[in-house]
PASEKOL-382014 format. One record per atom (N, C-alpha, C): residue in one letter; x negated, z negated, y negated. Coordinates in pm, whole numbers. Layout:
BEGIN
aa = A east = X up = Z north = Y
...
! end
This chain:
BEGIN
aa = M east = 2305 up = -2100 north = 5428
aa = M east = 2208 up = -2215 north = 5400
aa = M east = 2224 up = -2353 north = 5421
aa = V east = 2224 up = -2475 north = 5461
aa = V east = 2287 up = -2578 north = 5447
aa = V east = 2158 up = -2650 north = 5327
aa = F east = 2297 up = -2736 north = 5250
aa = F east = 2280 up = -2813 north = 5135
aa = F east = 2291 up = -2955 north = 5139
aa = R east = 2206 up = -3008 north = 5106
aa = R east = 2229 up = -3199 north = 5138
aa = R east = 2354 up = -3198 north = 4978
aa = E east = 2372 up = -3313 north = 4981
aa = E east = 2439 up = -3349 north = 4865
aa = E east = 2380 up = -3406 north = 4743
aa = E east = 2272 up = -3405 north = 4732
aa = E east = 2188 up = -3441 north = 4651
aa = E east = 2167 up = -3278 north = 4536
aa = E east = 2112 up = -3205 north = 4638
aa = E east = 2075 up = -3020 north = 4601
aa = E east = 2238 up = -2984 north = 4596
aa = K east = 2322 up = -3039 north = 4598
aa = K east = 2470 up = -2975 north = 4546
aa = K east = 2480 up = -2990 north = 4449
aa = S east = 2474 up = -3162 north = 4414
aa = S east = 2472 up = -3237 north = 4314
aa = S east = 2430 up = -3166 north = 4138
aa = I east = 2332 up = -3113 north = 4235
aa = I east = 2235 up = -3040 north = 4131
aa = I east = 2240 up = -2918 north = 4086
aa = L east = 2281 up = -2829 north = 4117
aa = L east = 2320 up = -2696 north = 4143
aa = L east = 2452 up = -2728 north = 4080
aa = K east = 2533 up = -2771 north = 4092
aa = K east = 2703 up = -2813 north = 4010
aa = K east = 2617 up = -2818 north = 3862
aa = E east = 2554 up = -2935 north = 3885
aa = E east = 2506 up = -2941 north = 3723
aa = E east = 2451 up = -2836 north = 3659
aa = K east = 2380 up = -2774 north = 3714
aa = K east = 2294 up = -2629 north = 3629
aa = K east = 2418 up = -2550 north = 3600
aa = K east = 2493 up = -2559 north = 3715
aa = K east = 2608 up = -2410 north = 3694
aa = K east = 2694 up = -2461 north = 3556
aa = D east = 2756 up = -2594 north = 3589
aa = D east = 2805 up = -2661 north = 3431
aa = D east = 2736 up = -2636 north = 3271
aa = K east = 2573 up = -2640 north = 3275
aa = K east = 2490 up = -2627 north = 3181
aa = K east = 2531 up = -2458 north = 3138
aa = K east = 2514 up = -2388 north = 3209
aa = K east = 2525 up = -2247 north = 3197
aa = K east = 2631 up = -2195 north = 3191
aa = K east = 2760 up = -2277 north = 3162
aa = K east = 2907 up = -2256 north = 3101
aa = K east = 2888 up = -2296 north = 2978
aa = K east = 2825 up = -2393 north = 2946
aa = K east = 2905 up = -2495 north = 2814
aa = K east = 2807 up = -2410 north = 2728
aa = S east = 2691 up = -2381 north = 2727
aa = S east = 2556 up = -2303 north = 2664
aa = S east = 2536 up = -2177 north = 2647
aa = K east = 2683 up = -2105 north = 2619
aa = K east = 2711 up = -1970 north = 2568
aa = K east = 2696 up = -1919 north = 2472
aa = G east = 2743 up = -1986 north = 2354
aa = G east = 2653 up = -1985 north = 2246
aa = G east = 2787 up = -1884 north = 2195
aa = M east = 2695 up = -1763 north = 2075
aa = M east = 2779 up = -1663 north = 1994
aa = M east = 2840 up = -1575 north = 2115
aa = K east = 2930 up = -1500 north = 2072
aa = K east = 3001 up = -1341 north = 2206
aa = K east = 2879 up = -1270 north = 2106
aa = R east = 2849 up = -1131 north = 2220
aa = R east = 2816 up = -1007 north = 2197
aa = R east = 2869 up = -990 north = 2116
aa = G east = 2777 up = -841 north = 2022
aa = G east = 2893 up = -739 north = 1962
aa = G east = 2873 up = -789 north = 1832
aa = R east = 2941 up = -688 north = 1771
aa = R east = 2963 up = -721 north = 1590
aa = R east = 3079 up = -805 north = 1601
aa = P east = 3070 up = -875 north = 1526
aa = P east = 3167 up = -1027 north = 1465
aa = P east = 3256 up = -939 north = 1418
aa = K east = 3367 up = -1016 north = 1383
aa = K east = 3502 up = -904 north = 1352
aa = K east = 3513 up = -966 north = 1233
aa = G east = 3574 up = -838 north = 1181
aa = G east = 3571 up = -871 north = 1013
aa = G east = 3474 up = -810 north = 960
aa = S east = 3341 up = -795 north = 1030
aa = S east = 3184 up = -715 north = 975
aa = S east = 3230 up = -586 north = 854
aa = K east = 3210 up = -564 north = 791
aa = K east = 3179 up = -424 north = 784
aa = K east = 3066 up = -352 north = 837
aa = S east = 3061 up = -193 north = 803
aa = S east = 2925 up = -140 north = 763
aa = S east = 2833 up = -131 north = 685
aa = N east = 2745 up = -134 north = 658
aa = N east = 2654 up = -119 north = 547
aa = N east = 2599 up = 59 north = 518
aa = F east = 2684 up = 122 north = 444
aa = F east = 2670 up = 216 north = 470
aa = F east = 2595 up = 240 north = 301
aa = N east = 2658 up = 180 north = 213
aa = N east = 2546 up = 171 north = 85
aa = N east = 2434 up = 87 north = 56
aa = K east = 2330 up = 123 north = 139
aa = K east = 2162 up = 70 north = 113
aa = K east = 2098 up = 180 north = 38
aa = K east = 2061 up = 54 north = -47
aa = K east = 1964 up = 116 north = -143
aa = K east = 1833 up = 145 north = -71
aa = I east = 1741 up = 214 north = -52
aa = I east = 1646 up = 233 north = 44
aa = I east = 1530 up = 258 north = -99
aa = K east = 1372 up = 214 north = -102
aa = K east = 1268 up = 201 north = -161
aa = K east = 1201 up = 282 north = -104
aa = I east = 1161 up = 397 north = -178
aa = I east = 1072 up = 512 north = -133
aa = I east = 936 up = 457 north = -140
aa = A east = 865 up = 423 north = -52
aa = A east = 730 up = 472 north = -62
aa = A east = 641 up = 527 north = -126
aa = P east = 526 up = 545 north = -182
aa = P east = 458 up = 613 north = -264
aa = P east = 377 up = 753 north = -146
aa = T east = 391 up = 713 north = -28
aa = T east = 356 up = 870 north = 41
aa = T east = 481 up = 920 north = 62
aa = F east = 631 up = 859 north = 86
aa = F east = 696 up = 963 north = 81
aa = F east = 772 up = 1024 north = -84
aa = R east = 694 up = 922 north = -167
aa = R east = 780 up = 957 north = -283
aa = R east = 692 up = 1097 north = -298
aa = L east = 567 up = 1120 north = -277
aa = L east = 487 up = 1206 north = -307
aa = L east = 592 up = 1382 north = -163
aa = L east = 601 up = 1303 north = -92
aa = L east = 633 up = 1417 north = 55
aa = L east = 779 up = 1482 north = -65
aa = K east = 869 up = 1376 north = -100
aa = K east = 1006 up = 1422 north = -134
aa = K east = 954 up = 1543 north = -289
aa = E east = 877 up = 1496 north = -362
aa = E east = 774 up = 1591 north = -474
aa = E east = 743 up = 1743 north = -422
aa = M east = 665 up = 1729 north = -347
aa = M east = 603 up = 1809 north = -255
aa = M east = 694 up = 1931 north = -202
aa = L east = 818 up = 1917 north = -153
aa = L east = 908 up = 1972 north = -79
aa = L east = 971 up = 1980 north = -204
aa = M east = 1068 up = 1963 north = -248
aa = M east = 1135 up = 1959 north = -402
aa = M east = 1048 up = 2100 north = -477
aa = K east = 905 up = 2124 north = -485
aa = K east = 843 up = 2209 north = -538
aa = K east = 851 up = 2338 north = -450
aa = F east = 844 up = 2301 north = -334
aa = F east = 804 up = 2405 north = -251
aa = F east = 943 up = 2456 north = -246
aa = F east = 1074 up = 2409 north = -247
aa = F east = 1170 up = 2474 north = -238
aa = F east = 1214 up = 2583 north = -373
aa = E east = 1171 up = 2504 north = -484
aa = E east = 1144 up = 2581 north = -622
aa = E east = 1102 up = 2722 north = -650
aa = L east = 992 up = 2732 north = -612
aa = L east = 868 up = 2800 north = -633
aa = L east = 885 up = 2954 north = -507
aa = S east = 973 up = 2905 north = -371
aa = S east = 970 up = 2993 north = -257
aa = S east = 1103 up = 3017 north = -278
aa = K east = 1044 up = 3162 north = -183
aa = K east = 1173 up = 3268 north = -203
aa = K east = 1240 up = 3228 north = -1
aa = F east = 1241 up = 3132 north = 49
aa = F east = 1284 up = 3087 north = 160
aa = F east = 1394 up = 2997 north = 156
aa = T east = 1537 up = 3032 north = 252
aa = T east = 1578 up = 2951 north = 236
aa = T east = 1563 up = 2827 north = 378
aa = V east = 1560 up = 2742 north = 351
aa = V east = 1582 up = 2607 north = 481
aa = V east = 1656 up = 2557 north = 516
aa = K east = 1721 up = 2487 north = 653
aa = K east = 1833 up = 2435 north = 595
aa = K east = 1840 up = 2313 north = 692
aa = Y east = 1713 up = 2348 north = 763
aa = Y east = 1658 up = 2177 north = 868
aa = Y east = 1553 up = 2202 north = 847
aa = F east = 1528 up = 2051 north = 848
aa = F east = 1408 up = 1990 north = 862
aa = F east = 1390 up = 1931 north = 951
aa = V east = 1285 up = 1927 north = 1095
aa = V east = 1221 up = 1856 north = 1189
aa = V east = 1125 up = 1751 north = 1135
aa = G east = 1164 up = 1672 north = 1163
aa = G east = 1021 up = 1468 north = 1132
aa = G east = 1024 up = 1457 north = 1276
aa = D east = 900 up = 1429 north = 1284
aa = D east = 875 up = 1367 north = 1419
aa = D east = 748 up = 1290 north = 1405
aa = G east = 779 up = 1151 north = 1448
aa = G east = 692 up = 1022 north = 1442
aa = G east = 701 up = 932 north = 1334
aa = Y east = 569 up = 1003 north = 1253
aa = Y east = 591 up = 947 north = 1115
aa = Y east = 724 up = 962 north = 1064
aa = Y east = 697 up = 1064 north = 987
aa = Y east = 804 up = 1121 north = 933
aa = Y east = 944 up = 1125 north = 979
aa = G east = 1020 up = 1089 north = 1098
aa = G east = 1159 up = 1071 north = 1131
aa = G east = 1188 up = 945 north = 1186
aa = N east = 1200 up = 900 north = 1034
aa = N east = 1264 up = 741 north = 1035
aa = N east = 1367 up = 756 north = 920
aa = N east = 1430 up = 626 north = 873
aa = N east = 1526 up = 661 north = 803
aa = N east = 1477 up = 689 north = 649
aa = T east = 1364 up = 620 north = 603
aa = T east = 1374 up = 680 north = 466
aa = T east = 1310 up = 814 north = 451
aa = C east = 1264 up = 898 north = 568
aa = C east = 1245 up = 1036 north = 559
aa = C east = 1406 up = 1118 north = 541
aa = E east = 1443 up = 1088 north = 633
aa = E east = 1609 up = 1100 north = 659
aa = E east = 1657 up = 1068 north = 530
aa = F east = 1650 up = 927 north = 431
aa = F east = 1716 up = 992 north = 294
aa = F east = 1681 up = 1091 north = 205
aa = I east = 1540 up = 1120 north = 175
aa = I east = 1470 up = 1221 north = 142
aa = I east = 1535 up = 1383 north = 152
aa = I east = 1573 up = 1357 north = 281
aa = I east = 1629 up = 1522 north = 332
aa = I east = 1739 up = 1507 north = 278
aa = L east = 1782 up = 1385 north = 294
aa = L east = 1971 up = 1409 north = 229
aa = L east = 1966 up = 1478 north = 86
aa = L east = 1852 up = 1366 north = 34
aa = L east = 1866 up = 1391 north = -111
aa = L east = 1838 up = 1574 north = -145
aa = I east = 1736 up = 1611 north = -82
aa = I east = 1716 up = 1752 north = -99
aa = I east = 1855 up = 1824 north = -17
aa = Y east = 1930 up = 1808 north = 6
aa = Y east = 2032 up = 1849 north = 100
aa = Y east = 1983 up = 1943 north = 246
aa = L east = 1967 up = 1928 north = 265
aa = L east = 1914 up = 2005 north = 394
aa = L east = 1953 up = 1884 north = 492
aa = H east = 1943 up = 1910 north = 630
aa = H east = 1987 up = 1862 north = 766
aa = H east = 1832 up = 1853 north = 857
aa = L east = 1871 up = 1731 north = 930
aa = L east = 1766 up = 1653 north = 1000
aa = L east = 1789 up = 1706 north = 1114
! end
């Protein structure tokens, strides 16, 4: 392709703008720490699930090691509840 001088100058200006407008770098900032100590507020439906599971394990003769959660129950809150009951998700 053959560019005219006007087009070359416009392309050069666009290229310079892209270089200047990078902003912040990608990734986790230096010095930031992991947030493992988050306190999770349990919704009423999950509180009921927790209570039902605890009653089930107290009354049953089954030994359960794993809990499979999919869809509605496969989220961070459910993971927290399962860890409180000492199961593996």
